[in-house]
VOLUM-977571 format. One line per field, with one value per atom (N, C-alpha, C): x, y, z; residue number from 1; atom name; residue in three letters. Coordinates in steps of 0.2 Angstrom, whole numbers, plus 5000, padded with zeros to 4 digits. Last residue first. Example, Ala and Ser with C-alpha at 12.3 -4.5 7.8 and 13.67 -1.06 7.14 Angstrom:
! residues 2
u c(5064_5068_5064_5066_5062_5066)
v c(4989_4995_5000_4972_4978_4984)
w c(5035_5036_5039_5039_5039_5039)
pos c(2_2_2_1_1_1)
site c(N_CA_C_N_CA_C)
code c(SER_SER_SER_ALA_ALA_ALA)
***
This chain:
! residues 164
u c(5510_5515_5514_5503_5500_5504_5511_5507_5504_5517_5521_5517_5510_5508_5512_5516_5508_5508_5529_5528_5520_5528_5529_5527_5527_5521_5521_5540_5535_5528_5547_5547_5542_5542_5541_5542_5548_5541_5539_5562_5560_5552_5562_5564_5561_5558_5554_5555_5570_5563_5558_5579_5580_5572_5577_5578_5577_5578_5571_5571_5592_5587_5580_5597_5599_5594_5590_5588_5590_5597_5590_5588_5609_5608_5601_5610_5615_5614_5600_5598_5605_5593_5599_5599_5575_5581_5587_5564_5567_5574_5560_5563_5567_5553_5561_5564_5543_5545_5551_5531_5537_5539_5518_5519_5528_5514_5517_5517_5507_5507_5510_5504_5507_5507_5491_5495_5497_5484_5486_5491_5473_5479_5482_5460_5462_5469_5464_5460_5462_5470_5467_5464_5482_5476_5474_5493_5491_5484_5504_5497_5496_5516_5514_5508_5521_5517_5517_5527_5532_5528_5519_5518_5522_5526_5520_5518_5544_5538_5532_5554_5554_5548_5553_5551_5552_5545_5550_5548_5535_5538_5543_5534_5528_5531_5548_5545_5539_5543_5548_5544_5533_5539_5544_5516_5522_5528_5503_5509_5514_5486_5491_5497_5476_5480_5486_5461_5469_5471_5447_5450_5457_5439_5444_5447_5421_5428_5433_5414_5415_5421_5402_5408_5409_5394_5398_5403_5395_5394_5397_5404_5399_5398_5415_5414_5409_5425_5419_5418_5443_5437_5430_5461_5455_5449_5470_5466_5462_5484_5480_5476_5488_5488_5484_5489_5493_5494_5488_5486_5490_5491_5494_5492_5477_5483_5486_5462_5465_5471_5462_5458_5460_5469_5470_5468_5471_5467_5470_5474_5477_5473_5466_5466_5470_5473_5470_5470_5468_5474_5470_5468_5465_5469_5469_5473_5468_5466_5463_5468_5468_5469_5468_5465_5462_5464_5472_5473_5472_5468_5472_5473_5461_5460_5465_5460_5463_5462_5452_5451_5455_5454_5455_5457_5441_5446_5447_5439_5436_5443_5438_5441_5441_5429_5427_5431_5426_5430_5428_5417_5420_5423_5411_5407_5410_5419_5418_5413_5430_5423_5423_5435_5435_5428_5443_5437_5439_5451_5452_5446_5459_5453_5455_5470_5470_5463_5481_5475_5474_5499_5494_5487_5507_5507_5503_5509_5512_5511_5516_5513_5514_5518_5522_5515_5520_5515_5519_5522_5526_5521_5519_5516_5520_5527_5528_5523_5530_5527_5526_5544_5538_5536_5552_5550_5543_5558_5554_5550_5557_5558_5555_5564_5559_5561_5576_5571_5565_5582_5585_5581_5573_5573_5576_5576_5570_5570_5590_5588_5582_5587_5590_5590_5579_5575_5579_5588_5584_5580_5597_5599_5594_5588_5590_5594_5575_5582_5584_5564_5565_5571_5552_5559_5558_5542_5542_5550_5534_5538_5538_5524_5530_5535_5507_5513_5518_5495_5499_5506_5484_5486_5491_5490_5486_5488_5496_5491_5487_5511_5508_5502_5513_5515_5509_5520_5516_5516_5530_5529_5524_5530_5528_5527_5540_5538_5535_5541_5540_5537_5547_5543_5544_5562_5557_5553)
v c(5646_5651_5654_5635_5641_5647_5625_5625_5632_5623_5628_5629_5615_5622_5626_5603_5604_5612_5604_5603_5605_5603_5610_5610_5589_5593_5600_5587_5584_5588_5593_5595_5592_5587_5594_5596_5574_5575_5582_5578_5575_5575_5582_5587_5584_5569_5575_5580_5561_5559_5565_5567_5567_5565_5565_5573_5572_5552_5555_5562_5551_5548_5551_5557_5560_5557_5550_5557_5560_5538_5538_5547_5532_5536_5539_5523_5528_5534_5515_5519_5525_5511_5510_5517_5511_5515_5514_5504_5501_5505_5512_5505_5502_5522_5523_5517_5525_5519_5519_5538_5536_5530_5545_5540_5538_5562_5555_5551_5578_5572_5565_5595_5588_5584_5607_5602_5597_5623_5616_5613_5631_5630_5624_5628_5635_5636_5614_5618_5623_5597_5605_5608_5588_5590_5596_5577_5585_5585_5565_5567_5574_5556_5561_5563_5538_5544_5550_5526_5530_5537_5517_5517_5523_5525_5522_5522_5522_5525_5522_5513_5517_5522_5504_5501_5507_5506_5509_5507_5502_5498_5500_5514_5511_5506_5525_5519_5516_5542_5537_5530_5550_5553_5549_5552_5547_5552_5561_5562_5556_5564_5558_5559_5574_5574_5570_5571_5572_5572_5574_5574_5574_5585_5581_5581_5587_5590_5584_5586_5583_5586_5585_5589_5587_5573_5577_5581_5557_5565_5569_5546_5548_5554_5543_5540_5542_5557_5553_5549_5555_5559_5554_5556_5553_5557_5558_5561_5555_5560_5555_5559_5570_5569_5564_5570_5575_5572_5553_5560_5564_5540_5545_5554_5529_5532_5537_5525_5530_5533_5515_5513_5520_5521_5514_5514_5538_5533_5527_5556_5549_5544_5570_5565_5558_5585_5579_5574_5601_5595_5589_5619_5612_5607_5632_5627_5620_5648_5641_5637_5661_5658_5651_5666_5669_5666_5657_5664_5668_5642_5645_5653_5627_5634_5636_5615_5617_5625_5602_5609_5611_5588_5590_5598_5580_5586_5587_5562_5568_5573_5551_5551_5557_5555_5550_5549_5573_5567_5561_5583_5584_5577_5579_5581_5582_5578_5573_5573_5587_5589_5582_5588_5584_5585_5601_5598_5593_5610_5605_5602_5625_5622_5617_5630_5626_5624_5643_5640_5636_5640_5642_5639_5632_5640_5643_5619_5621_5629_5608_5615_5618_5593_5598_5605_5579_5585_5591_5562_5569_5573_5550_5554_5560_5534_5542_5545_5518_5521_5530_5518_5515_5519_5523_5527_5524_5519_5515_5519_5535_5528_5524_5550_5546_5539_5558_5557_5553_5557_5553_5554_5564_5557_5553_5577_5574_5567_5578_5579_5576_5576_5571_5572_5588_5581_5576_5598_5597_5591_5594_5593_5593_5598_5591_5590_5610_5607_5600_5610_5614_5612_5601_5602_5607_5593_5598_5600_5579_5586_5589_5570_5569_5574_5571_5574_5573_5561_5562_5565_5558_5565_5566_5544_5547_5554_5536_5540_5543_5537_5534_5540_5552_5544_5541_5565_5561_5555_5580_5573_5571_5594_5590_5583_5607_5601_5597_5624_5619_5614_5628_5629_5623_5628_5624_5626)
w c(5452_5451_5443_5454_5454_5452_5453_5448_5447_5466_5460_5455_5472_5474_5469_5468_5466_5468_5472_5465_5463_5486_5484_5476_5487_5489_5486_5484_5480_5482_5494_5488_5483_5505_5504_5498_5502_5503_5502_5504_5498_5496_5517_5513_5505_5523_5525_5519_5519_5517_5518_5526_5518_5516_5538_5536_5528_5540_5541_5538_5536_5532_5533_5549_5542_5537_5559_5558_5552_5556_5557_5556_5557_5552_5551_5568_5566_5561_5564_5571_5569_5550_5553_5558_5546_5545_5551_5551_5545_5543_5562_5564_5557_5557_5559_5561_5546_5550_5552_5543_5542_5547_5532_5538_5537_5529_5528_5533_5525_5528_5526_5521_5519_5526_5523_5526_5522_5521_5519_5523_5530_5529_5528_5525_5526_5528_5514_5519_5520_5509_5507_5514_5512_5515_5513_5503_5504_5506_5507_5506_5508_5500_5504_5502_5499_5497_5503_5500_5497_5495_5508_5501_5498_5522_5520_5513_5522_5521_5520_5523_5528_5527_5512_5520_5524_5497_5502_5509_5488_5492_5497_5479_5483_5489_5481_5478_5482_5484_5484_5481_5481_5480_5483_5474_5477_5475_5482_5478_5480_5483_5483_5479_5491_5485_5487_5500_5499_5492_5498_5505_5505_5488_5488_5495_5485_5488_5488_5469_5476_5478_5457_5459_5467_5455_5449_5451_5464_5464_5458_5474_5469_5469_5481_5476_5471_5488_5488_5482_5486_5487_5488_5484_5486_5488_5467_5473_5477_5458_5460_5467_5445_5452_5453_5429_5434_5440_5422_5424_5428_5420_5415_5417_5419_5421_5416_5423_5418_5420_5431_5426_5419_5442_5439_5433_5439_5442_5439_5439_5438_5442_5432_5437_5435_5426_5424_5431_5433_5433_5430_5435_5433_5430_5446_5442_5441_5451_5449_5444_5463_5457_5456_5475_5469_5464_5485_5484_5478_5474_5481_5480_5469_5471_5477_5459_5465_5465_5452_5452_5459_5441_5449_5448_5432_5433_5440_5428_5432_5431_5422_5428_5432_5411_5415_5422_5412_5409_5414_5416_5410_5406_5428_5423_5415_5439_5435_5429_5448_5443_5439_5464_5458_5453_5472_5470_5465_5485_5480_5479_5491_5490_5485_5503_5496_5496_5510_5509_5502_5515_5511_5510_5522_5523_5518_5525_5519_5518_5538_5536_5529_5539_5535_5534_5550_5546_5546_5550_5549_5547_5561_5556_5557_5565_5565_5560_5571_5566_5569_5584_5580_5574_5594_5589_5585_5609_5604_5599_5615_5617_5611_5611_5610_5610_5611_5617_5616_5599_5604_5611_5591_5591_5596_5594_5596_5596_5590_5597_5599_5575_5579_5586_5574_5573_5576_5575_5581_5580_5565_5571_5576_5554_5555_5561_5559_5557_5557_5565_5559_5555_5575_5573_5566_5588_5582_5581_5596_5596_5589_5596_5600_5600_5601_5597_5601_5597_5602_5599_5588_5589_5595_5578_5583_5583_5569_5566_5571_5577_5573_5569_5586_5586_5581_5576_5579_5580_5573_5573_5577_5563_5569_5568_5558_5555_5563_5554_5559_5556_5537_5543_5548_5529_5530_5537)
pos c(164_164_164_163_163_163_162_162_162_161_161_161_160_160_160_159_159_159_158_158_158_157_157_157_156_156_156_155_155_155_154_154_154_153_153_153_152_152_152_151_151_151_150_150_150_149_149_149_148_148_148_147_147_147_146_146_146_145_145_145_144_144_144_143_143_143_142_142_142_141_141_141_140_140_140_139_139_139_138_138_138_137_137_137_136_136_136_135_135_135_134_134_134_133_133_133_132_132_132_131_131_131_130_130_130_129_129_129_128_128_128_127_127_127_126_126_126_125_125_125_124_124_124_123_123_123_122_122_122_121_121_121_120_120_120_119_119_119_118_118_118_117_117_117_116_116_116_115_115_115_114_114_114_113_113_113_112_112_112_111_111_111_110_110_110_109_109_109_108_108_108_107_107_107_106_106_106_105_105_105_104_104_104_103_103_103_102_102_102_101_101_101_100_100_100_99_99_99_98_98_98_97_97_97_96_96_96_95_95_95_94_94_94_93_93_93_92_92_92_91_91_91_90_90_90_89_89_89_88_88_88_87_87_87_86_86_86_85_85_85_84_84_84_83_83_83_82_82_82_81_81_81_80_80_80_79_79_79_78_78_78_77_77_77_76_76_76_75_75_75_74_74_74_73_73_73_72_72_72_71_71_71_70_70_70_69_69_69_68_68_68_67_67_67_66_66_66_65_65_65_64_64_64_63_63_63_62_62_62_61_61_61_60_60_60_59_59_59_58_58_58_57_57_57_56_56_56_55_55_55_54_54_54_53_53_53_52_52_52_51_51_51_50_50_50_49_49_49_48_48_48_47_47_47_46_46_46_45_45_45_44_44_44_43_43_43_42_42_42_41_41_41_40_40_40_39_39_39_38_38_38_37_37_37_36_36_36_35_35_35_34_34_34_33_33_33_32_32_32_31_31_31_30_30_30_29_29_29_28_28_28_27_27_27_26_26_26_25_25_25_24_24_24_23_23_23_22_22_22_21_21_21_20_20_20_19_19_19_18_18_18_17_17_17_16_16_16_15_15_15_14_14_14_13_13_13_12_12_12_11_11_11_10_10_10_9_9_9_8_8_8_7_7_7_6_6_6_5_5_5_4_4_4_3_3_3_2_2_2_1_1_1)
site c(N_CA_C_N_CA_C_N_CA_C_N_CA_C_N_CA_C_N_CA_C_N_CA_C_N_CA_C_N_CA_C_N_CA_C_N_CA_C_N_CA_C_N_CA_C_N_CA_C_N_CA_C_N_CA_C_N_CA_C_N_CA_C_N_CA_C_N_CA_C_N_CA_C_N_CA_C_N_CA_C_N_CA_C_N_CA_C_N_CA_C_N_CA_C_N_CA_C_N_CA_C_N_CA_C_N_CA_C_N_CA_C_N_CA_C_N_CA_C_N_CA_C_N_CA_C_N_CA_C_N_CA_C_N_CA_C_N_CA_C_N_CA_C_N_CA_C_N_CA_C_N_CA_C_N_CA_C_N_CA_C_N_CA_C_N_CA_C_N_CA_C_N_CA_C_N_CA_C_N_CA_C_N_CA_C_N_CA_C_N_CA_C_N_CA_C_N_CA_C_N_CA_C_N_CA_C_N_CA_C_N_CA_C_N_CA_C_N_CA_C_N_CA_C_N_CA_C_N_CA_C_N_CA_C_N_CA_C_N_CA_C_N_CA_C_N_CA_C_N_CA_C_N_CA_C_N_CA_C_N_CA_C_N_CA_C_N_CA_C_N_CA_C_N_CA_C_N_CA_C_N_CA_C_N_CA_C_N_CA_C_N_CA_C_N_CA_C_N_CA_C_N_CA_C_N_CA_C_N_CA_C_N_CA_C_N_CA_C_N_CA_C_N_CA_C_N_CA_C_N_CA_C_N_CA_C_N_CA_C_N_CA_C_N_CA_C_N_CA_C_N_CA_C_N_CA_C_N_CA_C_N_CA_C_N_CA_C_N_CA_C_N_CA_C_N_CA_C_N_CA_C_N_CA_C_N_CA_C_N_CA_C_N_CA_C_N_CA_C_N_CA_C_N_CA_C_N_CA_C_N_CA_C_N_CA_C_N_CA_C_N_CA_C_N_CA_C_N_CA_C_N_CA_C_N_CA_C_N_CA_C_N_CA_C_N_CA_C_N_CA_C_N_CA_C_N_CA_C_N_CA_C_N_CA_C_N_CA_C_N_CA_C_N_CA_C_N_CA_C_N_CA_C_N_CA_C_N_CA_C_N_CA_C_N_CA_C_N_CA_C_N_CA_C_N_CA_C_N_CA_C_N_CA_C_N_CA_C_N_CA_C_N_CA_C_N_CA_C_N_CA_C_N_CA_C_N_CA_C_N_CA_C_N_CA_C_N_CA_C_N_CA_C_N_CA_C_N_CA_C_N_CA_C_N_CA_C_N_CA_C_N_CA_C)
code c(ALA_ALA_ALA_PHE_PHE_PHE_ARG_ARG_ARG_ASP_ASP_ASP_LEU_LEU_LEU_VAL_VAL_VAL_GLY_GLY_GLY_GLN_GLN_GLN_ALA_ALA_ALA_ALA_ALA_ALA_SER_SER_SER_LYS_LYS_LYS_ALA_ALA_ALA_ASP_ASP_ASP_THR_THR_THR_VAL_VAL_VAL_ILE_ILE_ILE_LYS_LYS_LYS_TRP_TRP_TRP_ILE_ILE_ILE_GLU_GLU_GLU_GLU_GLU_GLU_ALA_ALA_ALA_ARG_ARG_ARG_ARG_ARG_ARG_SER_SER_SER_LYS_LYS_LYS_LYS_LYS_LYS_ILE_ILE_ILE_ALA_ALA_ALA_ALA_ALA_ALA_PRO_PRO_PRO_TYR_TYR_TYR_VAL_VAL_VAL_ILE_ILE_ILE_MET_MET_MET_SER_SER_SER_ALA_ALA_ALA_GLU_GLU_GLU_ALA_ALA_ALA_SER_SER_SER_LYS_LYS_LYS_GLY_GLY_GLY_PRO_PRO_PRO_TYR_TYR_TYR_ILE_ILE_ILE_TRP_TRP_TRP_VAL_VAL_VAL_MET_MET_MET_GLY_GLY_GLY_LYS_LYS_LYS_CYS_CYS_CYS_THR_THR_THR_ALA_ALA_ALA_PRO_PRO_PRO_ASP_ASP_ASP_THR_THR_THR_TYR_TYR_TYR_GLU_GLU_GLU_ARG_ARG_ARG_PHE_PHE_PHE_PRO_PRO_PRO_ILE_ILE_ILE_ASN_ASN_ASN_ILE_ILE_ILE_THR_THR_THR_GLN_GLN_GLN_ILE_ILE_ILE_PRO_PRO_PRO_VAL_VAL_VAL_ILE_ILE_ILE_ASP_ASP_ASP_GLY_GLY_GLY_ASP_ASP_ASP_PRO_PRO_PRO_GLN_GLN_GLN_CYS_CYS_CYS_SER_SER_SER_VAL_VAL_VAL_SER_SER_SER_VAL_VAL_VAL_ASP_ASP_ASP_GLY_GLY_GLY_GLY_GLY_GLY_PRO_PRO_PRO_ASN_ASN_ASN_LYS_LYS_LYS_ASP_ASP_ASP_THR_THR_THR_ASN_ASN_ASN_ARG_ARG_ARG_SER_SER_SER_LEU_LEU_LEU_ARG_ARG_ARG_VAL_VAL_VAL_GLU_GLU_GLU_LYS_LYS_LYS_GLY_GLY_GLY_GLN_GLN_GLN_SER_SER_SER_LYS_LYS_LYS_LEU_LEU_LEU_VAL_VAL_VAL_VAL_VAL_VAL_VAL_VAL_VAL_GLY_GLY_GLY_ALA_ALA_ALA_VAL_VAL_VAL_THR_THR_THR_GLU_GLU_GLU_LYS_LYS_LYS_ARG_ARG_ARG_ASP_ASP_ASP_LEU_LEU_LEU_LEU_LEU_LEU_ALA_ALA_ALA_GLN_GLN_GLN_LEU_LEU_LEU_PRO_PRO_PRO_VAL_VAL_VAL_GLY_GLY_GLY_LEU_LEU_LEU_PRO_PRO_PRO_LEU_LEU_LEU_SER_SER_SER_VAL_VAL_VAL_ARG_ARG_ARG_MET_MET_MET_GLU_GLU_GLU_GLY_GLY_GLY_PRO_PRO_PRO_ALA_ALA_ALA_LYS_LYS_LYS_ILE_ILE_ILE_GLY_GLY_GLY_LEU_LEU_LEU_LEU_LEU_LEU_LEU_LEU_LEU_THR_THR_THR_GLU_GLU_GLU_LEU_LEU_LEU_GLU_GLU_GLU_GLN_GLN_GLN_GLN_GLN_GLN_THR_THR_THR_LYS_LYS_LYS_PHE_PHE_PHE_SER_SER_SER_GLY_GLY_GLY_LEU_LEU_LEU_LYS_LYS_LYS_GLU_GLU_GLU_ASP_ASP_ASP_SER_SER_SER_ASN_ASN_ASN_GLY_GLY_GLY_ARG_ARG_ARG_PHE_PHE_PHE_LEU_LEU_LEU_ILE_ILE_ILE_ILE_ILE_ILE_GLU_GLU_GLU_GLY_GLY_GLY_MET_MET_MET)
***
């Protein structure tokens, strides 16, 4: 896993970075009152994401990376059962996707925001999630956050694996 960055809440205040569970544990020891933290996982690939609403009511998610294109069905409340959920502009036939929303834990998980990891397309795509350290027993905090991070990375990688 590459360098993972921790930020305070949804701010740009960088708390530090880590590559291993032990580095995470050391980092957490130095953070007073950890509160809500945003975890940023660089995915190391360019990713373009568009929603094409011309084909179906829910739309088709079009992902492009390194010369390859993948088309996925969109999952929505009104059209459940699609491949992925996305956030994008509400109007337009073809619109850029702001985030690809991947559930990787229960929606009610107290240690994460909605049990979701969000993939942000761009020149260097990134996955991001919110973690609530206070919901995790202090003696197991680094171990549990490491598990959350690795599970989220696997969920995000599942989207990228569709290019294989």
